[in-house]
FIGU-759434 format. One record per residue: residue number from 1; residue in one letter; x, y, z of N, C-alpha, C in turn. Coordinates in nm, 4 decimals. Layout:
# FIGU-759434
+-----+------+----------+----------+----------+----------+----------+----------+----------+----------+----------+
|  nr | rest |       nX |       nY |       nZ |      caX |      caY |      caZ |       cX |       cY |       cZ |
+-----+------+----------+----------+----------+----------+----------+----------+----------+----------+----------+
| NUM |    A |        X |        Y |        Z |        X |        Y |        Z |        X |        Y |        Z |
...
+-----+------+----------+----------+----------+----------+----------+----------+----------+----------+----------+
# end
This chain:
# FIGU-759434
+-----+------+----------+----------+----------+----------+----------+----------+----------+----------+----------+
|  nr | rest |       nX |       nY |       nZ |      caX |      caY |      caZ |       cX |       cY |       cZ |
+-----+------+----------+----------+----------+----------+----------+----------+----------+----------+----------+
|   1 |    M |   0.0823 |  -0.1191 |   0.0000 |   0.0000 |   0.0000 |   0.0000 |   0.0870 |   0.1258 |   0.0000 |
|   2 |    F |   0.1862 |   0.1310 |   0.0863 |   0.2742 |   0.2477 |   0.0949 |   0.4045 |   0.2182 |   0.0235 |
|   3 |    N |   0.4590 |   0.3209 |  -0.0432 |   0.5879 |   0.3000 |  -0.1056 |   0.6983 |   0.3008 |   0.0005 |
|   4 |    E |   0.8158 |   0.2620 |  -0.0389 |   0.9276 |   0.2488 |   0.0554 |   0.9575 |   0.3788 |   0.1295 |
|   5 |    K |   0.9415 |   0.4914 |   0.0618 |   0.9698 |   0.6220 |   0.1228 |   0.8659 |   0.6592 |   0.2296 |
|   6 |    E |   0.7468 |   0.6001 |   0.2213 |   0.6377 |   0.6341 |   0.3136 |   0.6302 |   0.5445 |   0.4372 |
|   7 |    Q |   0.6923 |   0.4298 |   0.4323 |   0.6760 |   0.3277 |   0.5373 |   0.6954 |   0.3814 |   0.6787 |
|   8 |    N |   0.8011 |   0.4588 |   0.7027 |   0.8357 |   0.5006 |   0.8396 |   0.7722 |   0.6322 |   0.8822 |
|   9 |    T |   0.6945 |   0.6932 |   0.7940 |   0.6304 |   0.8205 |   0.8294 |   0.4794 |   0.8070 |   0.8147 |
|  10 |    I |   0.4307 |   0.8347 |   0.6964 |   0.2863 |   0.8337 |   0.6730 |   0.2264 |   0.6953 |   0.6961 |
|  11 |    G |   0.3015 |   0.5898 |   0.6643 |   0.2535 |   0.4534 |   0.6856 |   0.2297 |   0.4231 |   0.8324 |
|  12 |    V |   0.3232 |   0.4637 |   0.9168 |   0.3098 |   0.4427 |   1.0623 |   0.1899 |   0.5197 |   1.1160 |
|  13 |    L |   0.1778 |   0.6460 |   1.0769 |   0.0656 |   0.7275 |   1.1249 |  -0.0679 |   0.6728 |   1.0737 |
|  14 |    Y |  -0.0730 |   0.6311 |   0.9485 |  -0.1958 |   0.5758 |   0.8909 |  -0.2430 |   0.4535 |   0.9703 |
|  15 |    R |  -0.1513 |   0.3629 |   0.9995 |  -0.1872 |   0.2416 |   1.0753 |  -0.2338 |   0.2768 |   1.2165 |
|  16 |    F |  -0.1686 |   0.3743 |   1.2797 |  -0.2112 |   0.4174 |   1.4128 |  -0.3530 |   0.4738 |   1.4080 |
|  17 |    L |  -0.3797 |   0.5597 |   1.3103 |  -0.5113 |   0.6225 |   1.3009 |  -0.6204 |   0.5240 |   1.2598 |
|  18 |    K |  -0.5840 |   0.4179 |   1.1933 |  -0.6806 |   0.3123 |   1.1607 |  -0.7292 |   0.2464 |   1.2909 |
|  19 |    Q |  -0.6375 |   0.2309 |   1.3853 |  -0.6706 |   0.1723 |   1.5158 |  -0.7359 |   0.2739 |   1.6108 |
|  20 |    H |  -0.7024 |   0.4026 |   1.5932 |  -0.7492 |   0.5093 |   1.6837 |  -0.8017 |   0.6270 |   1.6004 |
|  21 |    P |  -0.9145 |   0.6115 |   1.5316 |  -0.9611 |   0.7124 |   1.4360 |  -0.9966 |   0.8489 |   1.4953 |
|  22 |    T |  -1.0260 |   0.8558 |   1.6230 |  -1.0623 |   0.9848 |   1.6834 |  -0.9520 |   1.0404 |   1.7742 |
|  23 |    A |  -0.8334 |   0.9850 |   1.7640 |  -0.7223 |   1.0255 |   1.8510 |  -0.6898 |   1.1739 |   1.8366 |
|  24 |    M |  -0.6606 |   1.2367 |   1.9486 |  -0.6113 |   1.3742 |   1.9502 |  -0.4590 |   1.3648 |   1.9501 |
|  25 |    L |  -0.3969 |   1.4286 |   1.8530 |  -0.2529 |   1.4182 |   1.8338 |  -0.1835 |   1.5493 |   1.8655 |
|  26 |    L |  -0.0690 |   1.5409 |   1.9315 |   0.0173 |   1.6565 |   1.9501 |   0.1191 |   1.6506 |   1.8376 |
|  27 |    V |   0.1178 |   1.7515 |   1.7502 |   0.2004 |   1.7524 |   1.6298 |   0.3090 |   1.8582 |   1.6455 |
|  28 |    E |   0.4349 |   1.8182 |   1.6225 |   0.5483 |   1.9088 |   1.6403 |   0.6354 |   1.9116 |   1.5152 |
|  29 |    F |   0.6320 |   2.0247 |   1.4452 |   0.7220 |   2.0484 |   1.3332 |   0.8451 |   2.1225 |   1.3855 |
|  30 |    E |   0.9584 |   2.0991 |   1.3252 |   1.0834 |   2.1662 |   1.3633 |   1.0659 |   2.3176 |   1.3541 |
|  31 |    G |   1.0967 |   2.3880 |   1.4635 |   1.0948 |   2.5337 |   1.4636 |   0.9573 |   2.5981 |   1.4682 |
|  32 |    Q |   0.8517 |   2.5196 |   1.4915 |   0.7160 |   2.5745 |   1.4983 |   0.6516 |   2.5384 |   1.6314 |
|  33 |    T |   0.5491 |   2.6124 |   1.6680 |   0.4764 |   2.5844 |   1.7907 |   0.3953 |   2.4558 |   1.7729 |
|  34 |    P |   0.4076 |   2.3606 |   1.8666 |   0.3279 |   2.2372 |   1.8588 |   0.1779 |   2.2685 |   1.8637 |
|  35 |    F |   0.0999 |   2.1809 |   1.8062 |  -0.0450 |   2.2007 |   1.8059 |  -0.1159 |   2.0660 |   1.8194 |
|  36 |    I |  -0.2410 |   2.0722 |   1.8640 |  -0.3267 |   1.9548 |   1.8775 |  -0.4107 |   1.9426 |   1.7505 |
|  37 |    A |  -0.4198 |   1.8210 |   1.6969 |  -0.4970 |   1.8001 |   1.5749 |  -0.5617 |   1.6626 |   1.5774 |
|  38 |    Q |  -0.6586 |   1.6471 |   1.4897 |  -0.7307 |   1.5215 |   1.4756 |  -0.7428 |   1.4911 |   1.3265 |
|  39 |    K |  -0.7452 |   1.3637 |   1.2920 |  -0.7556 |   1.3252 |   1.1512 |  -0.8864 |   1.3753 |   1.0923 |
|  40 |    D |  -0.8761 |   1.4349 |   0.9742 |  -0.9925 |   1.4742 |   0.8979 |  -1.0216 |   1.3683 |   0.7912 |
|  41 |    T |  -0.9200 |   1.3360 |   0.7096 |  -0.9344 |   1.2346 |   0.6054 |  -0.7963 |   1.1907 |   0.5580 |
|  42 |    S |  -0.7943 |   1.0914 |   0.4722 |  -0.6703 |   1.0502 |   0.4066 |  -0.7022 |   1.0171 |   0.2618 |
|  43 |    Y |  -0.6016 |   1.0278 |   0.1759 |  -0.6250 |   1.0100 |   0.0330 |  -0.4926 |   0.9904 |  -0.0405 |
|  44 |    E |  -0.5036 |   0.9455 |  -0.1645 |  -0.3872 |   0.9377 |  -0.2514 |  -0.3774 |   1.0680 |  -0.3289 |
|  45 |    T |  -0.2557 |   1.1119 |  -0.3534 |  -0.2318 |   1.2344 |  -0.4284 |  -0.1071 |   1.2143 |  -0.5133 |
|  46 |    D |  -0.0661 |   1.3194 |  -0.5830 |   0.0562 |   1.3088 |  -0.6624 |   0.1319 |   1.4406 |  -0.6554 |
|  47 |    N |   0.2460 |   1.4446 |  -0.7235 |   0.3311 |   1.5624 |  -0.7166 |   0.3009 |   1.6659 |  -0.8250 |
|  48 |    G |   0.1884 |   1.6522 |  -0.8940 |   0.1458 |   1.7527 |  -0.9893 |   0.2006 |   1.7370 |  -1.1299 |
|  49 |    L |   0.2887 |   1.6417 |  -1.1503 |   0.3400 |   1.6164 |  -1.2848 |   0.2414 |   1.5292 |  -1.3611 |
|  50 |    E |   0.2517 |   1.5284 |  -1.4928 |   0.1707 |   1.4410 |  -1.5760 |   0.2194 |   1.2970 |  -1.5609 |
|  51 |    L |   0.1289 |   1.2017 |  -1.5786 |   0.1623 |   1.0596 |  -1.5627 |   0.2864 |   1.0182 |  -1.6414 |
|  52 |    D |   0.3040 |   1.0717 |  -1.7596 |   0.4159 |   1.0304 |  -1.8442 |   0.5413 |   1.1166 |  -1.8264 |
|  53 |    E |   0.5379 |   1.2131 |  -1.7354 |   0.6543 |   1.2985 |  -1.7111 |   0.7542 |   1.2300 |  -1.6187 |
|  54 |    E |   0.8804 |   1.2543 |  -1.6455 |   0.9886 |   1.2040 |  -1.5600 |   0.9696 |   1.2593 |  -1.4189 |
|  55 |    G |   0.9796 |   1.1720 |  -1.3206 |   0.9662 |   1.2143 |  -1.1814 |   0.8251 |   1.2096 |  -1.1266 |
|  56 |    Y |   0.7272 |   1.1681 |  -1.2096 |   0.5897 |   1.1575 |  -1.1596 |   0.5858 |   1.0621 |  -1.0411 |
|  57 |    E |   0.5078 |   1.0989 |  -0.9402 |   0.5026 |   1.0189 |  -0.8183 |   0.3638 |   1.0282 |  -0.7560 |
|  58 |    E |   0.3125 |   0.9154 |  -0.7106 |   0.1904 |   0.9107 |  -0.6313 |   0.2292 |   0.8768 |  -0.4878 |
|  59 |    F |   0.1542 |   0.9311 |  -0.3929 |   0.1804 |   0.9023 |  -0.2525 |   0.0550 |   0.9312 |  -0.1711 |
|  60 |    Y |   0.0559 |   0.8868 |  -0.0470 |  -0.0575 |   0.9061 |   0.0437 |  -0.0429 |   1.0362 |   0.1216 |
|  61 |    A |  -0.1571 |   1.0916 |   0.1568 |  -0.1622 |   1.2109 |   0.2405 |  -0.2647 |   1.1876 |   0.3509 |
|  62 |    I |  -0.2369 |   1.2446 |   0.4659 |  -0.3317 |   1.2460 |   0.5771 |  -0.3584 |   1.3925 |   0.6085 |
|  63 |    L |  -0.4846 |   1.4285 |   0.6103 |  -0.5246 |   1.5645 |   0.6384 |  -0.5663 |   1.5730 |   0.7850 |
|  64 |    L |  -0.4987 |   1.6595 |   0.8587 |  -0.5312 |   1.6813 |   0.9997 |  -0.6020 |   1.8149 |   1.0141 |
|  65 |    R |  -0.6925 |   1.8216 |   1.1108 |  -0.7613 |   1.9472 |   1.1425 |  -0.7090 |   1.9961 |   1.2767 |
|  66 |    R |  -0.6405 |   2.1108 |   1.2719 |  -0.5864 |   2.1699 |   1.3947 |  -0.7015 |   2.2174 |   1.4820 |
|  67 |    Q |  -0.7013 |   2.1812 |   1.6076 |  -0.8124 |   2.2113 |   1.6985 |  -0.8252 |   2.3601 |   1.7293 |
|  68 |    E |  -0.7145 |   2.4285 |   1.7370 |  -0.7132 |   2.5695 |   1.7753 |  -0.7932 |   2.6579 |   1.6801 |
|  69 |    D |  -0.7745 |   2.6386 |   1.5500 |  -0.8376 |   2.7276 |   1.4530 |  -0.9053 |   2.6537 |   1.3368 |
|  70 |    K |  -0.9119 |   2.5208 |   1.3479 |  -0.9753 |   2.4347 |   1.2465 |  -0.9030 |   2.4348 |   1.1121 |
|  71 |    E |  -0.7800 |   2.4876 |   1.1084 |  -0.7010 |   2.4868 |   0.9846 |  -0.6663 |   2.3428 |   0.9476 |
|  72 |    L |  -0.6679 |   2.3144 |   0.8177 |  -0.6319 |   2.1818 |   0.7687 |  -0.4835 |   2.1776 |   0.7355 |
|  73 |    I |  -0.4167 |   2.0714 |   0.7793 |  -0.2736 |   2.0519 |   0.7571 |  -0.2557 |   1.9202 |   0.6836 |
|  74 |    E |  -0.1944 |   1.9248 |   0.5650 |  -0.1708 |   1.8029 |   0.4886 |  -0.0340 |   1.7449 |   0.5227 |
|  75 |    L |  -0.0342 |   1.6184 |   0.5641 |   0.0902 |   1.5473 |   0.5917 |   0.1155 |   1.4468 |   0.4802 |
|  76 |    T |   0.2379 |   1.4443 |   0.4301 |   0.2844 |   1.3429 |   0.3360 |   0.4261 |   1.3081 |   0.3791 |
|  77 |    Y |   0.4873 |   1.2116 |   0.3140 |   0.6251 |   1.1838 |   0.3513 |   0.7160 |   1.3007 |   0.3126 |
|  78 |    H |   0.6722 |   1.3874 |   0.2220 |   0.7476 |   1.5081 |   0.1860 |   0.7343 |   1.6161 |   0.2929 |
|  79 |    H |   0.6249 |   1.6156 |   0.3641 |   0.5942 |   1.7178 |   0.4647 |   0.5423 |   1.6448 |   0.5886 |
|  80 |    F |   0.6366 |   1.6099 |   0.6768 |   0.6011 |   1.5290 |   0.7929 |   0.6683 |   1.5880 |   0.9167 |
|  81 |    P |   0.5970 |   1.5916 |   1.0298 |   0.6519 |   1.6521 |   1.1510 |   0.7652 |   1.5704 |   1.2119 |
|  82 |    K |   0.8426 |   1.6386 |   1.2959 |   0.9522 |   1.5677 |   1.3637 |   0.8976 |   1.4719 |   1.4689 |
|  83 |    R |   0.7800 |   1.5039 |   1.5251 |   0.7243 |   1.4177 |   1.6297 |   0.5727 |   1.4325 |   1.6346 |
|  84 |    I |   0.5048 |   1.3180 |   1.6476 |   0.3609 |   1.3140 |   1.6733 |   0.3420 |   1.2231 |   1.7935 |
|  85 |    T |   0.2707 |   1.2736 |   1.8939 |   0.2422 |   1.1933 |   2.0116 |   0.0915 |   1.1909 |   2.0367 |
|  86 |    C |   0.0495 |   1.0918 |   2.1128 |  -0.0894 |   1.0792 |   2.1541 |  -0.0875 |   1.0358 |   2.3006 |
|  87 |    N |  -0.1469 |   1.1147 |   2.3866 |  -0.1471 |   1.0861 |   2.5307 |  -0.0061 |   1.0639 |   2.5837 |
|  88 |    G |   0.0888 |   1.1422 |   2.5340 |   0.2266 |   1.1344 |   2.5807 |   0.3099 |   1.0236 |   2.5193 |
|  89 |    E |   0.2509 |   0.9412 |   2.4369 |   0.3229 |   0.8293 |   2.3729 |   0.3608 |   0.8653 |   2.2290 |
|  90 |    F |   0.4848 |   0.8364 |   2.1931 |   0.5321 |   0.8620 |   2.0578 |   0.4539 |   0.7778 |   1.9584 |
|  91 |    V |   0.4075 |   0.8387 |   1.8503 |   0.3325 |   0.7704 |   1.7444 |   0.4178 |   0.7602 |   1.6188 |
|  92 |    A |   0.4693 |   0.8726 |   1.5709 |   0.5466 |   0.8759 |   1.4467 |   0.6239 |   1.0057 |   1.4407 |
|  93 |    G |   0.7200 |   1.0120 |   1.3500 |   0.7937 |   1.1360 |   1.3297 |   0.9260 |   1.1127 |   1.2620 |
|  94 |    T |   0.9770 |   1.2194 |   1.2027 |   1.1038 |   1.2076 |   1.1335 |   1.2209 |   1.1871 |   1.2288 |
|  95 |    E |   1.2051 |   1.2255 |   1.3563 |   1.3139 |   1.2063 |   1.4512 |   1.3425 |   1.0584 |   1.4787 |
|  96 |    S |   1.2486 |   0.9699 |   1.4432 |   1.2695 |   0.8270 |   1.4639 |   1.3417 |   0.7616 |   1.3463 |
|  97 |    I |   1.3602 |   0.8373 |   1.2368 |   1.4258 |   0.7832 |   1.1170 |   1.5718 |   0.8236 |   1.1192 |
|  98 |    K |   1.6570 |   0.7293 |   1.1267 |   1.8016 |   0.7568 |   1.1290 |   1.8700 |   0.6844 |   1.0177 |
+-----+------+----------+----------+----------+----------+----------+----------+----------+----------+----------+
# end
């Protein structure tokens, strides 16, 4: 389902949210204020190139809704936070990829 580049980021979060669909997540991007969010939806997307163009890529996205202002945040393996926790437990993040 997930490509090799997605396994340790979006794949981990997707599987967690499948088990905990209403989970409140603490999301932390490098250099930004952490925020609380909840899954809105998930979907397949691409990088905007035409199917026959060099570099065309499809990947999964998870859309989170920030609780503070209801803003939607799209997560992909290209745009993934350093840490996501739920009830103080680590869920996923780029800091776990070494």
